C-alpha positions, 0 to 999 in steps of 0.5 A, spaced: 106 677 194 104 670 190 096 668 192 094 662 189 087 660 191 083 653 189 087 652 183 085 646 178 088 643 172 088 638 167 092 634 162 085 631 158 081 628 162 086 626 168 086 631 173 093 634 175 091 639 180 086 639 185 084 645 188 091 648 190 092 652 195 099 657 196 102 662 198 108 667 197 110 673 201 115 678 199 123 675 200 120 669 203 124 662 200 118 657 200 119 649 198 115 645 195 116 638 195 113 630 194 115 624 190 115 624 182 107 625 179 105 629 185 104 636 181 109 639 183 112 641 176 105 643 174 103 647 179 110 652 176 108 651 169 101 655 172 104 660 175 108 661 169 103 660 164 105 655 160 100 650 163 093 651 163 089 653 169 081 649 169 079 653 175 081 657 182 086 663 181 092 666 181 095 673 184 101 677 183 102 682 187 094 683 188 093 682 180 089 676 177 094 673 172 090 667 172 089 667 164 095 672 162 100 670 157 106 667 159 110 673 157 106 678 159 108 674 167 115 676 164 113 682 165 111 683 172 117 681 174 116 672 174 123 668 172 122 660 171 128 655 172 126 650 168 126 642 170 132 640 165 136 647 164 133 648 157 138 652 155 140 654 148 145 648 146 148 652 140 147 659 143 154 662 146 154 661 154 154 669 154 149 669 149 143 665 153 145 669 159 143 675 154 136 672 152 135 672 159 135 680 159 130 679 152 125 684 155 130 690 158 133 694 154 136 699 159 144 699 159 145 697 166 145 688 162 151 689 162 152 690 169 148 684 171 152 680 166 158 681 170 154 681 178 152 674 173 159 672 172 162 673 179 156 669 182 158 663 178 165 664 176 164 658 171 160 662 167 165 666 165 170 661 163 166 658 158 162 665 157 164 664 149 163 656 149 156 653 147 153 651 152 151 644 150 158 642 151 157 644 159 156 639 164 149 639 167 152 642 173 153 648 169 147 647 164 144 648 171 148 654 173 146 658 167 139 656 167 139 660 174 143 666 171 139 667 165 133 667 169 136 672 174 138 677 168 131 678 167 131 681 174 125 677 177 121 679 183 119 673 183 124 666 182 121 659 181 126 653 181 124 647 179 127 641 180 135 644 181 138 638 184 136 633 179 141 628 176 147 632 180 152 630 183 152 631 191 157 636 191 154 640 186 147 640 189 151 643 195 153 648 190 146 650 187 143 650 194 148 655 197 147 659 191 139 659 192 141 661 200 146 667 197 140 669 193 134 668 198 139 672 203 139 678 197 132 678 198 130 674 192 123 671 193 123 664 191 118 658 190 123 652 190 121 645 187 124 640 190 125 632 190 131 633 195 126 634 201 131 635 206 135 640 203 130 644 200 127 644 207 133 645 211 133 652 207 126 654 206 123 659 210 116 656 210 114 649 206 108 645 203 108 638 201 104 635 195 101 628 194 097 627 188 095 634 185 093 637 193 097 639 199 096 635 204 102 639 209 104 646 210 108 649 216 115 652 217 121 649 214 124 646 220 117 643 223 116 640 216 123 637 217 122 634 224 114 632 222 113 624 223 109 623 216 115 627 212 120 624 215 118 617 213 116 618 206 121 624 204 127 623 208 127 616 208 128 616 216 
């Protein structure tokens, strides 16, 4: 579904990505782990189109999208849950969710809204509250549900556990696992390497803009280099 080849990206003269090679098959959950500043968020932003690519190619479902406008990528079925949630604070929870479906004009938006309320019960409880009054964990659930309202073919998750208490981290990963079982294709960027690789079909380790390891999630969990660098073992 997603094929990234020889991808490079710069911030001015600083090269953030150095020839990235990544693939994500339909129905897979692929994790990208690495330290702060490794280029994980930059890669997701390149896929969604909000970060310019300076070289290489991104193909989605066989189509070259390297230079495609971000809104057209959403139309193809790519949705990103950004780092830091970025919900629309003054708007109600329900309005945030409806904005996630802004490109859809079908009558089943209300049905999907009910599906989100079932998947994330706290959103139903707070549906008329301003999103800015929610806790960090609740906002993370809202950001995920908002992306799912677009019925994505590829879900990009950027650091969903960042800043959350352990119980909420477990809940977020439980939901990610449930989405995987439903067949959602997920590309997960996460600093919590143990949790991410534990549920991933495959994983990539990124260091200073380069992929240094790629294997199944379980094999990466048992890799001595990964254990030492990312799992504190």
